[in-house]
C-alpha positions as CSV (number, residue, x, y, z in Angstrom):
1,M,-201.9,-47.5,-127.8
2,R,-199.7,-47.8,-124.7
3,D,-197.4,-44.9,-123.9
4,E,-194.2,-47.0,-124.4
5,Q,-195.5,-48.0,-127.9
6,R,-196.3,-44.4,-128.8
7,S,-192.8,-43.3,-127.5
8,T,-191.1,-46.0,-129.7
9,I,-193.0,-44.9,-132.8
10,G,-192.4,-41.2,-132.1
11,T,-188.7,-41.6,-131.7
12,L,-188.1,-44.0,-134.5
13,K,-184.6,-43.4,-135.9
14,G,-184.1,-40.3,-133.7
15,T,-187.2,-38.3,-134.9
16,L,-189.3,-36.3,-132.6
17,H,-192.8,-37.3,-131.6
18,G,-195.5,-36.9,-134.1
19,P,-195.6,-36.8,-137.9
20,G,-192.3,-36.3,-139.7
21,P,-190.1,-38.0,-142.3
22,H,-190.4,-41.4,-140.7
23,L,-194.1,-41.5,-140.0
24,M,-196.4,-39.6,-142.4
25,G,-200.0,-39.8,-143.5
26,A,-200.3,-41.4,-147.0
27,N,-202.6,-38.7,-148.2
28,T,-200.0,-36.0,-147.5
29,L,-197.6,-37.8,-150.0
30,L,-200.1,-37.8,-152.9
31,G,-199.1,-35.3,-155.5
32,N,-195.5,-35.1,-154.3
33,D,-193.0,-34.6,-157.1
34,V,-190.6,-37.3,-158.1
35,F,-187.2,-36.3,-159.5
36,N,-184.3,-38.5,-160.6
37,H,-180.6,-38.2,-159.6
38,K,-180.0,-35.8,-162.5
39,E,-182.6,-33.3,-161.1
40,E,-185.0,-34.1,-163.9
41,S,-188.7,-34.2,-163.1
42,L,-190.2,-37.7,-163.5
43,G,-193.8,-36.8,-162.5
44,D,-195.7,-37.1,-159.3
45,I,-197.2,-39.7,-157.0
46,K,-200.9,-40.5,-157.8
47,E,-201.5,-43.3,-155.4
48,I,-199.8,-45.3,-152.6
49,M,-200.5,-49.1,-152.6
50,L,-200.6,-50.9,-149.3
51,N,-200.2,-54.6,-148.7
52,V,-203.1,-55.1,-146.4
53,G,-201.8,-58.5,-145.2
54,T,-198.4,-57.1,-144.0
55,G,-199.4,-53.5,-143.4
56,K,-196.5,-52.2,-145.5
57,V,-196.4,-49.9,-148.5
58,S,-195.7,-51.9,-151.6
59,Y,-195.8,-49.4,-154.5
60,A,-196.1,-45.8,-155.3
61,V,-198.1,-45.2,-158.5
62,L,-196.1,-42.6,-160.4
63,S,-197.6,-40.4,-163.2
64,F,-195.1,-39.8,-166.0
65,G,-195.2,-38.2,-169.4
66,T,-198.2,-36.0,-169.0
67,F,-198.8,-32.6,-170.5
68,L,-202.0,-30.9,-169.2
69,G,-203.4,-34.3,-168.2
70,M,-202.9,-35.8,-171.7
71,G,-200.8,-38.8,-172.5
72,E,-200.6,-39.8,-168.8
73,K,-199.0,-43.2,-168.2
74,L,-198.8,-44.7,-164.7
75,F,-196.1,-46.8,-163.3
76,A,-196.1,-48.9,-160.1
77,V,-192.7,-48.2,-158.5
78,P,-191.5,-50.3,-155.6
79,W,-191.7,-48.2,-152.5
80,D,-188.1,-49.1,-151.5
81,A,-186.8,-47.6,-154.8
82,L,-188.0,-44.1,-153.7
83,K,-186.0,-41.9,-151.4
84,L,-187.6,-39.1,-149.5
85,D,-185.8,-35.7,-150.0
86,T,-187.0,-33.8,-147.0
87,Q,-185.0,-30.7,-147.9
88,N,-186.8,-30.3,-151.2
89,K,-190.0,-31.9,-150.2
90,R,-190.0,-34.5,-152.9
91,F,-189.0,-38.0,-153.7
92,V,-186.0,-39.2,-155.7
93,L,-186.0,-42.2,-158.0
94,A,-182.5,-43.1,-159.3
95,I,-183.6,-43.9,-162.8
96,E,-182.9,-42.4,-166.2
97,K,-186.0,-40.8,-167.9
98,E,-185.6,-43.1,-170.9
99,R,-185.5,-46.2,-168.8
100,L,-188.6,-45.1,-166.9
101,S,-190.4,-44.4,-170.2
102,K,-189.8,-48.1,-171.1
103,A,-190.8,-49.5,-167.8
104,P,-194.0,-51.6,-167.5
105,G,-196.8,-49.1,-167.1
106,F,-200.5,-48.9,-167.5
107,D,-203.4,-46.6,-168.4
108,K,-205.3,-44.8,-165.6
109,H,-208.5,-46.5,-166.8
110,K,-207.0,-50.0,-166.9
111,W,-205.0,-50.9,-163.8
112,P,-203.1,-54.2,-163.7
113,N,-203.9,-57.0,-161.2
114,M,-201.3,-56.0,-158.6
115,A,-202.0,-59.1,-156.6
116,D,-200.7,-61.2,-159.5
117,Q,-197.3,-62.6,-158.4
118,A,-195.9,-62.7,-161.9
119,W,-196.8,-59.0,-162.4
120,A,-195.2,-58.1,-159.0
121,K,-192.0,-60.1,-159.8
122,G,-191.7,-58.3,-163.2
123,I,-192.0,-54.9,-161.5
124,D,-189.6,-55.8,-158.8
125,D,-187.1,-57.2,-161.3
126,Y,-187.3,-54.1,-163.5
127,Y,-186.5,-51.7,-160.6
128,S,-184.0,-54.0,-158.8
129,G,-180.6,-52.4,-158.2
130,L,-181.9,-48.8,-158.0
């Protein structure tokens, strides 16, 4: 990478060089807590789904409704719906717990075909406006 490219990436939106809130390793985000706007815990991030064609993050897979690993339901949440709360080292998703519990979800042993355009549109429509 050329020095001017590295400099541009390192100073994106006024950040300092190196990892930080605007450039982070995906692995460091796995397991991060997700809360809603009411300070209620919604679960944690289990996986980050990348669109290999565009190189952009499409979804965070959120685990919700688990107690000691039982009853876990996963939700693909559009990446843009999540806001990073650097002060509390977590993500915020502006959704009511009840609405999230009714969102299209899936079992950890039976993932949907995330490349299916109809599935993607359904997810994006459900979370639009957040």
